[in-house]
PyMOL Python script that loads the backbone (N, CA, C, O; Angstrom):
from pymol import cmd

cmd.read_pdbstr("""\
ATOM      1  N   MET A   1      46.272  23.013   1.783  1.00  0.00           N
ATOM      2  CA  MET A   1      44.958  22.844   2.752  1.00  0.00           C
ATOM      3  C   MET A   1      43.611  23.615   2.498  1.00  0.00           C
ATOM      4  O   MET A   1      43.395  24.803   2.260  1.00  0.00           O
ATOM      5  N   PRO A   2      42.607  22.300   2.657  1.00  0.00           N
ATOM      6  CA  PRO A   2      41.432  22.707   2.012  1.00  0.00           C
ATOM      7  C   PRO A   2      40.683  24.140   2.342  1.00  0.00           C
ATOM      8  O   PRO A   2      40.990  24.867   3.286  1.00  0.00           O
ATOM      9  N   ASN A   3      39.674  24.395   1.409  1.00  0.00           N
ATOM     10  CA  ASN A   3      38.952  25.518   1.206  1.00  0.00           C
ATOM     11  C   ASN A   3      37.990  25.678   2.057  1.00  0.00           C
ATOM     12  O   ASN A   3      36.953  25.614   1.397  1.00  0.00           O
ATOM     13  N   TYR A   4      37.713  25.871   3.287  1.00  0.00           N
ATOM     14  CA  TYR A   4      35.990  25.629   3.946  1.00  0.00           C
ATOM     15  C   TYR A   4      35.434  26.887   3.967  1.00  0.00           C
ATOM     16  O   TYR A   4      36.106  27.904   4.139  1.00  0.00           O
ATOM     17  N   LYS A   5      34.359  26.875   3.819  1.00  0.00           N
ATOM     18  CA  LYS A   5      33.228  28.009   4.084  1.00  0.00           C
ATOM     19  C   LYS A   5      33.077  28.557   5.477  1.00  0.00           C
ATOM     20  O   LYS A   5      32.703  27.945   6.477  1.00  0.00           O
ATOM     21  N   LEU A   6      33.366  29.574   5.387  1.00  0.00           N
ATOM     22  CA  LEU A   6      33.627  30.546   6.811  1.00  0.00           C
ATOM     23  C   LEU A   6      31.884  31.226   7.157  1.00  0.00           C
ATOM     24  O   LEU A   6      31.419  32.078   6.400  1.00  0.00           O
ATOM     25  N   ASP A   7      31.118  30.733   8.311  1.00  0.00           N
ATOM     26  CA  ASP A   7      30.143  31.491   8.368  1.00  0.00           C
ATOM     27  C   ASP A   7      30.517  33.001   8.841  1.00  0.00           C
ATOM     28  O   ASP A   7      31.740  33.097   8.940  1.00  0.00           O
ATOM     29  N   PRO A   8      29.985  33.957   9.096  1.00  0.00           N
ATOM     30  CA  PRO A   8      30.404  35.635   9.418  1.00  0.00           C
ATOM     31  C   PRO A   8      31.694  35.749  10.345  1.00  0.00           C
ATOM     32  O   PRO A   8      32.788  36.312  10.313  1.00  0.00           O
ATOM     33  N   GLU A   9      30.773  34.677  11.419  1.00  0.00           N
ATOM     34  CA  GLU A   9      31.742  34.994  12.622  1.00  0.00           C
ATOM     35  C   GLU A   9      32.749  34.537  12.516  1.00  0.00           C
ATOM     36  O   GLU A   9      33.643  35.165  13.084  1.00  0.00           O
ATOM     37  N   GLU A  10      33.142  33.326  11.814  1.00  0.00           N
ATOM     38  CA  GLU A  10      34.382  33.275  11.608  1.00  0.00           C
ATOM     39  C   GLU A  10      35.056  33.655  10.676  1.00  0.00           C
ATOM     40  O   GLU A  10      36.172  33.139  10.621  1.00  0.00           O
ATOM     41  N   GLU A  11      34.785  34.436   9.838  1.00  0.00           N
ATOM     42  CA  GLU A  11      35.189  35.307   8.840  1.00  0.00           C
ATOM     43  C   GLU A  11      35.834  36.288   9.391  1.00  0.00           C
ATOM     44  O   GLU A  11      36.953  36.650   9.027  1.00  0.00           O
ATOM     45  N   GLU A  12      35.129  36.836  10.386  1.00  0.00           N
ATOM     46  CA  GLU A  12      34.918  37.897  11.348  1.00  0.00           C
ATOM     47  C   GLU A  12      36.884  38.048  12.185  1.00  0.00           C
ATOM     48  O   GLU A  12      37.744  38.929  12.198  1.00  0.00           O
ATOM     49  N   LEU A  13      36.743  36.346  12.857  1.00  0.00           N
ATOM     50  CA  LEU A  13      37.839  36.081  14.334  1.00  0.00           C
ATOM     51  C   LEU A  13      39.309  35.977  12.879  1.00  0.00           C
ATOM     52  O   LEU A  13      40.469  36.347  13.065  1.00  0.00           O
ATOM     53  N   LEU A  14      38.737  35.360  11.502  1.00  0.00           N
ATOM     54  CA  LEU A  14      39.978  35.331  11.088  1.00  0.00           C
ATOM     55  C   LEU A  14      40.665  36.488  10.340  1.00  0.00           C
ATOM     56  O   LEU A  14      41.858  36.663  10.094  1.00  0.00           O
ATOM     57  N   ASP A  15      39.538  37.258  10.038  1.00  0.00           N
ATOM     58  CA  ASP A  15      40.251  38.840   9.398  1.00  0.00           C
ATOM     59  C   ASP A  15      40.676  39.630  10.998  1.00  0.00           C
ATOM     60  O   ASP A  15      41.487  40.552  11.089  1.00  0.00           O
ATOM     61  N   SER A  16      40.252  39.287  11.654  1.00  0.00           N
ATOM     62  CA  SER A  16      40.949  40.002  13.151  1.00  0.00           C
ATOM     63  C   SER A  16      42.190  39.640  13.363  1.00  0.00           C
ATOM     64  O   SER A  16      43.200  40.285  13.646  1.00  0.00           O
ATOM     65  N   TYR A  17      41.941  38.280  13.153  1.00  0.00           N
ATOM     66  CA  TYR A  17      43.773  37.453  13.360  1.00  0.00           C
ATOM     67  C   TYR A  17      44.810  38.039  12.023  1.00  0.00           C
ATOM     68  O   TYR A  17      45.972  38.445  12.017  1.00  0.00           O
ATOM     69  N   GLU A  18      44.188  37.931  11.365  1.00  0.00           N
ATOM     70  CA  GLU A  18      45.001  38.390  10.027  1.00  0.00           C
ATOM     71  C   GLU A  18      45.712  39.577  10.118  1.00  0.00           C
ATOM     72  O   GLU A  18      46.858  39.762   9.708  1.00  0.00           O
ATOM     73  N   LYS A  19      44.824  40.548  10.798  1.00  0.00           N
ATOM     74  CA  LYS A  19      45.126  41.596  11.039  1.00  0.00           C
ATOM     75  C   LYS A  19      46.160  42.374  12.104  1.00  0.00           C
ATOM     76  O   LYS A  19      46.467  43.545  12.326  1.00  0.00           O
ATOM     77  N   GLU A  20      46.575  40.870  12.713  1.00  0.00           N
ATOM     78  CA  GLU A  20      47.479  41.227  13.860  1.00  0.00           C
ATOM     79  C   GLU A  20      46.795  41.950  14.990  1.00  0.00           C
ATOM     80  O   GLU A  20      47.536  42.677  15.652  1.00  0.00           O
ATOM     81  N   GLU A  21      45.500  41.892  15.349  1.00  0.00           N
ATOM     82  CA  GLU A  21      44.761  42.561  16.379  1.00  0.00           C
ATOM     83  C   GLU A  21      44.634  41.199  17.892  1.00  0.00           C
ATOM     84  O   GLU A  21      43.752  41.211  18.751  1.00  0.00           O
ATOM     85  N   TRP A  22      45.441  40.482  17.824  1.00  0.00           N
ATOM     86  CA  TRP A  22      45.305  39.585  19.011  1.00  0.00           C
ATOM     87  C   TRP A  22      46.750  39.324  19.359  1.00  0.00           C
ATOM     88  O   TRP A  22      47.625  38.958  18.575  1.00  0.00           O
ATOM     89  N   GLN A  23      46.878  39.578  20.722  1.00  0.00           N
ATOM     90  CA  GLN A  23      47.886  39.443  21.548  1.00  0.00           C
ATOM     91  C   GLN A  23      47.872  38.262  22.384  1.00  0.00           C
ATOM     92  O   GLN A  23      46.740  37.915  22.722  1.00  0.00           O
ATOM     93  N   SER A  24      48.986  37.436  22.877  1.00  0.00           N
ATOM     94  CA  SER A  24      49.266  36.477  23.773  1.00  0.00           C
ATOM     95  C   SER A  24      48.600  37.326  25.314  1.00  0.00           C
ATOM     96  O   SER A  24      48.575  38.530  25.571  1.00  0.00           O
ATOM     97  N   VAL A  25      48.199  36.346  25.990  1.00  0.00           N
ATOM     98  CA  VAL A  25      47.860  36.714  27.515  1.00  0.00           C
ATOM     99  C   VAL A  25      49.562  36.439  28.202  1.00  0.00           C
ATOM    100  O   VAL A  25      50.446  35.866  27.564  1.00  0.00           O
ATOM    101  N   PRO A  26      49.721  36.955  29.523  1.00  0.00           N
ATOM    102  CA  PRO A  26      51.483  36.718  29.743  1.00  0.00           C
ATOM    103  C   PRO A  26      51.054  35.484  31.022  1.00  0.00           C
ATOM    104  O   PRO A  26      51.636  35.558  32.104  1.00  0.00           O
ATOM    105  N   ASN A  27      50.214  34.601  30.827  1.00  0.00           N
ATOM    106  CA  ASN A  27      50.089  33.748  31.261  1.00  0.00           C
ATOM    107  C   ASN A  27      49.999  32.287  30.652  1.00  0.00           C
ATOM    108  O   ASN A  27      49.671  31.263  31.252  1.00  0.00           O
ATOM    109  N   LEU A  28      50.376  32.430  29.283  1.00  0.00           N
ATOM    110  CA  LEU A  28      50.047  31.403  28.389  1.00  0.00           C
ATOM    111  C   LEU A  28      49.834  29.958  28.193  1.00  0.00           C
ATOM    112  O   LEU A  28      49.109  29.296  27.451  1.00  0.00           O
ATOM    113  N   ALA A  29      51.056  29.580  29.468  1.00  0.00           N
ATOM    114  CA  ALA A  29      51.384  28.049  29.692  1.00  0.00           C
ATOM    115  C   ALA A  29      49.785  27.672  30.577  1.00  0.00           C
ATOM    116  O   ALA A  29      48.954  26.798  30.332  1.00  0.00           O
ATOM    117  N   GLU A  30      49.809  28.597  31.519  1.00  0.00           N
ATOM    118  CA  GLU A  30      48.180  27.979  32.297  1.00  0.00           C
ATOM    119  C   GLU A  30      46.851  28.033  31.541  1.00  0.00           C
ATOM    120  O   GLU A  30      45.966  27.197  31.723  1.00  0.00           O
ATOM    121  N   GLU A  31      46.750  29.068  30.672  1.00  0.00           N
ATOM    122  CA  GLU A  31      45.887  29.133  29.949  1.00  0.00           C
ATOM    123  C   GLU A  31      45.490  28.254  29.103  1.00  0.00           C
ATOM    124  O   GLU A  31      44.315  27.888  29.083  1.00  0.00           O
ATOM    125  N   LEU A  32      46.422  27.773  28.261  1.00  0.00           N
ATOM    126  CA  LEU A  32      46.000  26.801  27.130  1.00  0.00           C
ATOM    127  C   LEU A  32      46.515  25.459  28.163  1.00  0.00           C
ATOM    128  O   LEU A  32      47.286  24.811  27.454  1.00  0.00           O
ATOM    129  N   LYS A  33      46.415  24.830  29.438  1.00  0.00           N
ATOM    130  CA  LYS A  33      46.652  23.931  30.202  1.00  0.00           C
ATOM    131  C   LYS A  33      44.539  23.873  30.763  1.00  0.00           C
ATOM    132  O   LYS A  33      43.694  22.982  30.841  1.00  0.00           O
ATOM    133  N   ARG A  34      44.562  25.151  30.972  1.00  0.00           N
ATOM    134  CA  ARG A  34      43.031  25.143  31.840  1.00  0.00           C
ATOM    135  C   ARG A  34      41.971  25.285  30.253  1.00  0.00           C
ATOM    136  O   ARG A  34      40.761  25.332  30.471  1.00  0.00           O
ATOM    137  N   HIS A  35      42.281  25.329  29.217  1.00  0.00           N
ATOM    138  CA  HIS A  35      41.302  25.382  28.288  1.00  0.00           C
ATOM    139  C   HIS A  35      41.740  23.931  27.459  1.00  0.00           C
ATOM    140  O   HIS A  35      41.046  23.337  26.634  1.00  0.00           O
ATOM    141  N   GLN A  36      42.918  23.609  27.875  1.00  0.00           N
ATOM    142  CA  GLN A  36      42.726  21.673  27.246  1.00  0.00           C
ATOM    143  C   GLN A  36      42.139  21.544  27.912  1.00  0.00           C
ATOM    144  O   GLN A  36      41.072  21.333  27.337  1.00  0.00           O
ATOM    145  N   GLN A  37      41.937  21.487  29.263  1.00  0.00           N
ATOM    146  CA  GLN A  37      41.071  20.587  30.593  1.00  0.00           C
ATOM    147  C   GLN A  37      39.784  21.089  29.550  1.00  0.00           C
ATOM    148  O   GLN A  37      39.552  20.271  28.660  1.00  0.00           O
ATOM    149  N   TYR A  38      39.248  21.857  29.547  1.00  0.00           N
ATOM    150  CA  TYR A  38      37.937  22.184  29.103  1.00  0.00           C
ATOM    151  C   TYR A  38      37.472  21.293  28.001  1.00  0.00           C
ATOM    152  O   TYR A  38      36.292  20.986  27.830  1.00  0.00           O
ATOM    153  N   ALA A  39      38.457  20.902  27.272  1.00  0.00           N
ATOM    154  CA  ALA A  39      38.315  20.489  25.515  1.00  0.00           C
ATOM    155  C   ALA A  39      37.861  19.184  26.156  1.00  0.00           C
ATOM    156  O   ALA A  39      36.655  18.940  26.111  1.00  0.00           O
ATOM    157  N   VAL A  40      38.648  18.348  26.723  1.00  0.00           N
ATOM    158  CA  VAL A  40      39.066  17.118  27.296  1.00  0.00           C
ATOM    159  C   VAL A  40      37.350  17.037  27.869  1.00  0.00           C
ATOM    160  O   VAL A  40      36.592  16.420  27.121  1.00  0.00           O
ATOM    161  N   ALA A  41      36.905  17.478  28.812  1.00  0.00           N
ATOM    162  CA  ALA A  41      35.832  17.789  29.616  1.00  0.00           C
ATOM    163  C   ALA A  41      34.597  17.645  28.500  1.00  0.00           C
ATOM    164  O   ALA A  41      33.662  16.845  28.515  1.00  0.00           O
ATOM    165  N   THR A  42      34.842  18.475  27.725  1.00  0.00           N
ATOM    166  CA  THR A  42      33.558  18.691  26.860  1.00  0.00           C
ATOM    167  C   THR A  42      33.478  17.581  25.703  1.00  0.00           C
ATOM    168  O   THR A  42      32.471  17.487  25.002  1.00  0.00           O
ATOM    169  N   MET A  43      34.855  16.550  25.503  1.00  0.00           N
ATOM    170  CA  MET A  43      34.795  15.650  24.609  1.00  0.00           C
ATOM    171  C   MET A  43      34.070  14.329  25.369  1.00  0.00           C
ATOM    172  O   MET A  43      33.242  13.529  24.934  1.00  0.00           O
ATOM    173  N   GLN A  44      34.719  14.433  26.677  1.00  0.00           N
ATOM    174  CA  GLN A  44      33.783  12.982  27.629  1.00  0.00           C
ATOM    175  C   GLN A  44      32.589  13.274  27.921  1.00  0.00           C
ATOM    176  O   GLN A  44      31.986  12.582  28.740  1.00  0.00           O
ATOM    177  N   GLN A  45      32.029  14.298  27.350  1.00  0.00           N
ATOM    178  CA  GLN A  45      30.656  14.438  27.561  1.00  0.00           C
ATOM    179  C   GLN A  45      29.534  13.928  26.271  1.00  0.00           C
ATOM    180  O   GLN A  45      28.310  13.803  26.222  1.00  0.00           O
ATOM    181  N   LYS A  46      30.080  13.825  25.794  1.00  0.00           N
ATOM    182  CA  LYS A  46      29.403  13.655  23.837  1.00  0.00           C
ATOM    183  C   LYS A  46      29.254  12.145  23.859  1.00  0.00           C
ATOM    184  O   LYS A  46      29.988  11.255  24.288  1.00  0.00           O
ATOM    185  N   LEU A  47      27.832  12.140  23.139  1.00  0.00           N
ATOM    186  CA  LEU A  47      27.100  10.732  23.584  1.00  0.00           C
ATOM    187  C   LEU A  47      27.413  10.031  22.497  1.00  0.00           C
ATOM    188  O   LEU A  47      28.492  10.351  21.997  1.00  0.00           O
ATOM    189  N   LEU A  48      26.728   9.039  21.880  1.00  0.00           N
ATOM    190  CA  LEU A  48      27.462   8.517  20.942  1.00  0.00           C
ATOM    191  C   LEU A  48      26.024   7.579  20.478  1.00  0.00           C
ATOM    192  O   LEU A  48      25.542   6.644  21.119  1.00  0.00           O
ATOM    193  N   VAL A  49      25.568   8.103  19.276  1.00  0.00           N
ATOM    194  CA  VAL A  49      23.643   7.653  18.989  1.00  0.00           C
ATOM    195  C   VAL A  49      24.156   6.901  17.596  1.00  0.00           C
ATOM    196  O   VAL A  49      25.083   7.085  16.807  1.00  0.00           O
ATOM    197  N   GLY A  50      23.287   6.154  17.692  1.00  0.00           N
ATOM    198  CA  GLY A  50      22.761   5.277  16.156  1.00  0.00           C
ATOM    199  C   GLY A  50      21.667   5.573  15.103  1.00  0.00           C
ATOM    200  O   GLY A  50      20.463   5.679  15.339  1.00  0.00           O
ATOM    201  N   ILE A  51      22.064   5.649  14.326  1.00  0.00           N
ATOM    202  CA  ILE A  51      20.686   6.379  13.258  1.00  0.00           C
ATOM    203  C   ILE A  51      20.538   5.398  12.170  1.00  0.00           C
ATOM    204  O   ILE A  51      21.551   4.846  11.741  1.00  0.00           O
ATOM    205  N   ALA A  52      19.361   5.121  11.673  1.00  0.00           N
ATOM    206  CA  ALA A  52      19.031   4.218  10.600  1.00  0.00           C
ATOM    207  C   ALA A  52      18.560   5.561   9.166  1.00  0.00           C
ATOM    208  O   ALA A  52      17.744   6.482   9.193  1.00  0.00           O
ATOM    209  N   LEU A  53      19.487   5.097   8.094  1.00  0.00           N
ATOM    210  CA  LEU A  53      18.887   6.172   6.955  1.00  0.00           C
ATOM    211  C   LEU A  53      18.732   5.181   5.924  1.00  0.00           C
ATOM    212  O   LEU A  53      19.064   3.995   5.943  1.00  0.00           O
ATOM    213  N   PRO A  54      18.083   5.967   4.874  1.00  0.00           N
ATOM    214  CA  PRO A  54      17.347   5.204   3.176  1.00  0.00           C
ATOM    215  C   PRO A  54      19.017   5.292   3.094  1.00  0.00           C
ATOM    216  O   PRO A  54      19.746   6.196   3.504  1.00  0.00           O
ATOM    217  N   GLN A  55      19.389   3.971   2.386  1.00  0.00           N
ATOM    218  CA  GLN A  55      20.719   4.180   1.320  1.00  0.00           C
ATOM    219  C   GLN A  55      20.935   5.232   0.586  1.00  0.00           C
ATOM    220  O   GLN A  55      22.103   5.488   0.292  1.00  0.00           O
ATOM    221  N   GLU A  56      19.965   6.009   0.162  1.00  0.00           N
ATOM    222  CA  GLU A  56      20.215   7.216  -0.749  1.00  0.00           C
ATOM    223  C   GLU A  56      20.013   8.604  -0.008  1.00  0.00           C
ATOM    224  O   GLU A  56      20.080   9.764  -0.415  1.00  0.00           O
ATOM    225  N   ASP A  57      19.756   8.077   1.169  1.00  0.00           N
ATOM    226  CA  ASP A  57      19.891   9.585   2.214  1.00  0.00           C
ATOM    227  C   ASP A  57      21.372   9.768   2.956  1.00  0.00           C
ATOM    228  O   ASP A  57      21.902  10.800   3.369  1.00  0.00           O
ATOM    229  N   PHE A  58      21.917   8.181   2.976  1.00  0.00           N
ATOM    230  CA  PHE A  58      23.174   7.992   3.376  1.00  0.00           C
ATOM    231  C   PHE A  58      24.189   8.703   2.540  1.00  0.00           C
ATOM    232  O   PHE A  58      24.962   9.556   2.976  1.00  0.00           O
ATOM    233  N   ASP A  59      24.103   8.153   0.911  1.00  0.00           N
ATOM    234  CA  ASP A  59      24.980   8.309  -0.060  1.00  0.00           C
ATOM    235  C   ASP A  59      25.018   9.693  -0.211  1.00  0.00           C
ATOM    236  O   ASP A  59      26.126  10.214  -0.330  1.00  0.00           O
ATOM    237  N   GLY A  60      23.561  10.704  -0.236  1.00  0.00           N
ATOM    238  CA  GLY A  60      23.606  12.164  -0.248  1.00  0.00           C
ATOM    239  C   GLY A  60      24.525  12.512   0.515  1.00  0.00           C
ATOM    240  O   GLY A  60      25.527  13.059   0.053  1.00  0.00           O
ATOM    241  N   LEU A  61      24.361  12.232   2.044  1.00  0.00           N
ATOM    242  CA  LEU A  61      25.425  12.964   3.390  1.00  0.00           C
ATOM    243  C   LEU A  61      27.081  12.567   3.047  1.00  0.00           C
ATOM    244  O   LEU A  61      27.948  13.427   3.203  1.00  0.00           O
ATOM    245  N   ARG A  62      27.362  11.431   2.652  1.00  0.00           N
ATOM    246  CA  ARG A  62      28.941  11.088   1.960  1.00  0.00           C
ATOM    247  C   ARG A  62      29.435  11.887   0.978  1.00  0.00           C
ATOM    248  O   ARG A  62      30.622  12.206   0.909  1.00  0.00           O
ATOM    249  N   LYS A  63      28.319  12.338  -0.034  1.00  0.00           N
ATOM    250  CA  LYS A  63      28.717  13.120  -0.807  1.00  0.00           C
ATOM    251  C   LYS A  63      28.647  14.852  -0.363  1.00  0.00           C
ATOM    252  O   LYS A  63      29.587  15.571  -0.701  1.00  0.00           O
ATOM    253  N   ARG A  64      27.709  15.314   0.251  1.00  0.00           N
ATOM    254  CA  ARG A  64      28.110  16.537   0.867  1.00  0.00           C
ATOM    255  C   ARG A  64      28.774  16.588   1.542  1.00  0.00           C
ATOM    256  O   ARG A  64      29.369  17.663   1.613  1.00  0.00           O
ATOM    257  N   ALA A  65      29.078  15.720   2.314  1.00  0.00           N
ATOM    258  CA  ALA A  65      30.796  16.148   3.173  1.00  0.00           C
ATOM    259  C   ALA A  65      31.986  16.092   2.895  1.00  0.00           C
ATOM    260  O   ALA A  65      33.003  16.675   3.269  1.00  0.00           O
ATOM    261  N   ALA A  66      31.640  15.012   1.915  1.00  0.00           N
ATOM    262  CA  ALA A  66      33.299  15.171   1.266  1.00  0.00           C
ATOM    263  C   ALA A  66      33.097  15.817   0.331  1.00  0.00           C
ATOM    264  O   ALA A  66      33.764  15.300  -0.565  1.00  0.00           O
ATOM    265  N   GLU A  67      32.201  17.267  -0.325  1.00  0.00           N
ATOM    266  CA  GLU A  67      32.316  18.514  -1.266  1.00  0.00           C
ATOM    267  C   GLU A  67      32.987  19.516  -0.740  1.00  0.00           C
ATOM    268  O   GLU A  67      33.603  20.414  -1.314  1.00  0.00           O
ATOM    269  N   ASN A  68      32.736  19.185   1.113  1.00  0.00           N
ATOM    270  CA  ASN A  68      33.297  20.187   1.814  1.00  0.00           C
ATOM    271  C   ASN A  68      34.151  20.112   2.703  1.00  0.00           C
ATOM    272  O   ASN A  68      34.400  20.888   3.626  1.00  0.00           O
ATOM    273  N   GLY A  69      34.749  18.856   2.325  1.00  0.00           N
ATOM    274  CA  GLY A  69      36.169  18.246   3.210  1.00  0.00           C
ATOM    275  C   GLY A  69      35.907  17.615   4.776  1.00  0.00           C
ATOM    276  O   GLY A  69      36.825  17.454   5.581  1.00  0.00           O
ATOM    277  N   VAL A  70      34.879  17.381   4.974  1.00  0.00           N
ATOM    278  CA  VAL A  70      34.820  16.663   6.202  1.00  0.00           C
ATOM    279  C   VAL A  70      33.482  15.247   6.242  1.00  0.00           C
ATOM    280  O   VAL A  70      32.538  14.779   5.605  1.00  0.00           O
ATOM    281  N   THR A  71      34.223  15.098   7.390  1.00  0.00           N
ATOM    282  CA  THR A  71      33.398  13.283   7.300  1.00  0.00           C
ATOM    283  C   THR A  71      31.780  13.259   7.698  1.00  0.00           C
ATOM    284  O   THR A  71      31.290  13.961   8.584  1.00  0.00           O
ATOM    285  N   HIS A  72      31.238  12.559   7.084  1.00  0.00           N
ATOM    286  CA  HIS A  72      29.815  12.402   7.323  1.00  0.00           C
ATOM    287  C   HIS A  72      29.585  12.712   8.416  1.00  0.00           C
ATOM    288  O   HIS A  72      28.779  13.628   8.574  1.00  0.00           O
ATOM    289  N   GLN A  73      30.219  12.056   9.632  1.00  0.00           N
ATOM    290  CA  GLN A  73      30.000  12.443  11.004  1.00  0.00           C
ATOM    291  C   GLN A  73      30.145  13.602  11.455  1.00  0.00           C
ATOM    292  O   GLN A  73      29.565  13.969  12.477  1.00  0.00           O
ATOM    293  N   ALA A  74      31.150  14.561  10.584  1.00  0.00           N
ATOM    294  CA  ALA A  74      31.423  15.638  11.119  1.00  0.00           C
ATOM    295  C   ALA A  74      29.773  16.226  10.649  1.00  0.00           C
ATOM    296  O   ALA A  74      29.004  16.579  11.543  1.00  0.00           O
ATOM    297  N   LEU A  75      29.434  16.273   9.481  1.00  0.00           N
ATOM    298  CA  LEU A  75      28.628  16.849   8.697  1.00  0.00           C
ATOM    299  C   LEU A  75      27.414  16.787   9.503  1.00  0.00           C
ATOM    300  O   LEU A  75      26.843  17.878   9.528  1.00  0.00           O
ATOM    301  N   LEU A  76      26.867  15.926  10.130  1.00  0.00           N
ATOM    302  CA  LEU A  76      25.390  15.328  11.130  1.00  0.00           C
ATOM    303  C   LEU A  76      25.598  16.014  12.116  1.00  0.00           C
ATOM    304  O   LEU A  76      24.719  16.748  12.568  1.00  0.00           O
ATOM    305  N   VAL A  77      26.763  15.921  12.632  1.00  0.00           N
ATOM    306  CA  VAL A  77      27.036  17.117  14.199  1.00  0.00           C
ATOM    307  C   VAL A  77      26.606  18.130  14.351  1.00  0.00           C
ATOM    308  O   VAL A  77      25.967  18.682  15.247  1.00  0.00           O
ATOM    309  N   GLU A  78      27.238  18.575  12.771  1.00  0.00           N
ATOM    310  CA  GLU A  78      27.171  20.343  12.385  1.00  0.00           C
ATOM    311  C   GLU A  78      25.734  20.833  12.116  1.00  0.00           C
ATOM    312  O   GLU A  78      25.374  21.886  12.641  1.00  0.00           O
ATOM    313  N   LEU A  79      24.689  19.967  11.142  1.00  0.00           N
ATOM    314  CA  LEU A  79      23.762  20.023  10.647  1.00  0.00           C
ATOM    315  C   LEU A  79      22.593  19.708  12.369  1.00  0.00           C
ATOM    316  O   LEU A  79      21.589  20.375  12.620  1.00  0.00           O
ATOM    317  N   VAL A  80      22.944  18.972  12.939  1.00  0.00           N
ATOM    318  CA  VAL A  80      22.014  19.040  14.459  1.00  0.00           C
ATOM    319  C   VAL A  80      22.409  19.998  15.173  1.00  0.00           C
ATOM    320  O   VAL A  80      21.569  20.414  15.971  1.00  0.00           O
ATOM    321  N   HIS A  81      23.519  20.559  15.169  1.00  0.00           N
ATOM    322  CA  HIS A  81      23.737  21.459  16.211  1.00  0.00           C
ATOM    323  C   HIS A  81      23.136  23.131  15.404  1.00  0.00           C
ATOM    324  O   HIS A  81      22.830  24.182  15.967  1.00  0.00           O
ATOM    325  N   LYS A  82      23.147  22.879  14.334  1.00  0.00           N
ATOM    326  CA  LYS A  82      22.545  24.324  13.913  1.00  0.00           C
ATOM    327  C   LYS A  82      20.980  24.296  13.866  1.00  0.00           C
ATOM    328  O   LYS A  82      20.323  25.337  13.837  1.00  0.00           O
ATOM    329  N   TYR A  83      20.430  23.070  13.861  1.00  0.00           N
ATOM    330  CA  TYR A  83      19.154  22.892  13.935  1.00  0.00           C
ATOM    331  C   TYR A  83      18.606  23.099  15.353  1.00  0.00           C
ATOM    332  O   TYR A  83      17.425  23.368  15.577  1.00  0.00           O
ATOM    333  N   ILE A  84      19.588  22.947  16.332  1.00  0.00           N
ATOM    334  CA  ILE A  84      19.079  22.792  17.509  1.00  0.00           C
ATOM    335  C   ILE A  84      18.895  24.298  18.158  1.00  0.00           C
ATOM    336  O   ILE A  84      18.146  24.689  19.053  1.00  0.00           O
ATOM    337  N   ALA A  85      19.916  25.020  17.320  1.00  0.00           N
ATOM    338  CA  ALA A  85      20.808  26.718  17.838  1.00  0.00           C
ATOM    339  C   ALA A  85      19.524  27.177  16.724  1.00  0.00           C
ATOM    340  O   ALA A  85      19.209  28.299  17.119  1.00  0.00           O
ATOM    341  N   GLY A  86      18.922  26.943  15.904  1.00  0.00           N
ATOM    342  CA  GLY A  86      17.393  27.678  15.078  1.00  0.00           C
ATOM    343  C   GLY A  86      18.391  28.309  13.836  1.00  0.00           C
ATOM    344  O   GLY A  86      18.049  29.388  13.352  1.00  0.00           O
ATOM    345  N   GLU A  87      19.428  27.743  13.404  1.00  0.00           N
ATOM    346  CA  GLU A  87      20.293  28.064  12.302  1.00  0.00           C
ATOM    347  C   GLU A  87      19.853  27.497  10.954  1.00  0.00           C
ATOM    348  O   GLU A  87      20.146  27.910   9.832  1.00  0.00           O
ATOM    349  N   LEU A  88      19.006  26.356  11.341  1.00  0.00           N
ATOM    350  CA  LEU A  88      18.743  25.397   9.972  1.00  0.00           C
ATOM    351  C   LEU A  88      16.860  26.012  10.325  1.00  0.00           C
ATOM    352  O   LEU A  88      16.364  26.276  11.420  1.00  0.00           O
ATOM    353  N   VAL A  89      16.242  26.068   9.013  1.00  0.00           N
ATOM    354  CA  VAL A  89      14.809  26.651   9.065  1.00  0.00           C
ATOM    355  C   VAL A  89      13.835  25.612   7.953  1.00  0.00           C
ATOM    356  O   VAL A  89      13.779  25.900   6.757  1.00  0.00           O
ATOM    357  N   GLU A  90      13.113  24.416   8.515  1.00  0.00           N
ATOM    358  CA  GLU A  90      12.609  23.795   7.483  1.00  0.00           C
ATOM    359  C   GLU A  90      12.180  24.639   6.683  1.00  0.00           C
ATOM    360  O   GLU A  90      12.338  25.855   6.790  1.00  0.00           O
ATOM    361  N   GLN A  91      11.501  23.966   5.663  1.00  0.00           N
ATOM    362  CA  GLN A  91      11.116  24.802   4.475  1.00  0.00           C
ATOM    363  C   GLN A  91       9.634  24.028   4.104  1.00  0.00           C
ATOM    364  O   GLN A  91       9.625  22.899   3.613  1.00  0.00           O
ATOM    365  N   ARG A  92       8.676  24.613   4.334  1.00  0.00           N
ATOM    366  CA  ARG A  92       7.518  23.877   3.995  1.00  0.00           C
ATOM    367  C   ARG A  92       6.466  23.987   2.699  1.00  0.00           C
ATOM    368  O   ARG A  92       5.696  24.942   2.595  1.00  0.00           O
ATOM    369  N   THR A  93       6.528  22.751   1.590  1.00  0.00           N
ATOM    370  CA  THR A  93       5.752  23.947  -0.229  1.00  0.00           C
ATOM    371  C   THR A  93       4.067  23.426   0.552  1.00  0.00           C
ATOM    372  O   THR A  93       3.530  22.554   1.236  1.00  0.00           O
ATOM    373  N   THR A  94       3.914  24.252   0.086  1.00  0.00           N
ATOM    374  CA  THR A  94       2.276  23.974   0.341  1.00  0.00           C
ATOM    375  C   THR A  94       1.721  23.240  -1.134  1.00  0.00           C
ATOM    376  O   THR A  94       2.047  23.605  -2.263  1.00  0.00           O
ATOM    377  N   ALA A  95       0.859  22.186  -0.811  1.00  0.00           N
ATOM    378  CA  ALA A  95       0.492  21.179  -2.153  1.00  0.00           C
ATOM    379  C   ALA A  95      -0.682  21.855  -3.111  1.00  0.00           C
ATOM    380  O   ALA A  95      -1.522  22.455  -2.440  1.00  0.00           O
ATOM    381  N   VAL A  96      -0.817  21.869  -3.956  1.00  0.00           N
ATOM    382  CA  VAL A  96      -1.494  23.157  -5.205  1.00  0.00           C
ATOM    383  C   VAL A  96      -2.446  21.847  -5.738  1.00  0.00           C
ATOM    384  O   VAL A  96      -3.239  21.998  -6.668  1.00  0.00           O
TER     385      VAL A  96
END
""", "prot")
cmd.dss("prot")
cmd.show_as("cartoon", "prot")
cmd.util.cbc("prot")
cmd.orient("prot")
């Protein structure tokens, strides 16, 4: 299994799961069906976006994605999501 880097929230969830702190709900089949419907609705809401990147940037994107065990598309989605959520901060350097 690939070794993924987890963020603090994911680490906390995994730790809780491994400590067997989770309990099944009595109506598991109904809950699974309900959440599957949520997932389908979410997937249907995604939009396809086409972008043009310089070859060097695209190659770097593919390399970084491979290092993290994900596709370049998945990495782009993650980057956009983190940027929108304010988790990525633009670094500006001042010219000397």
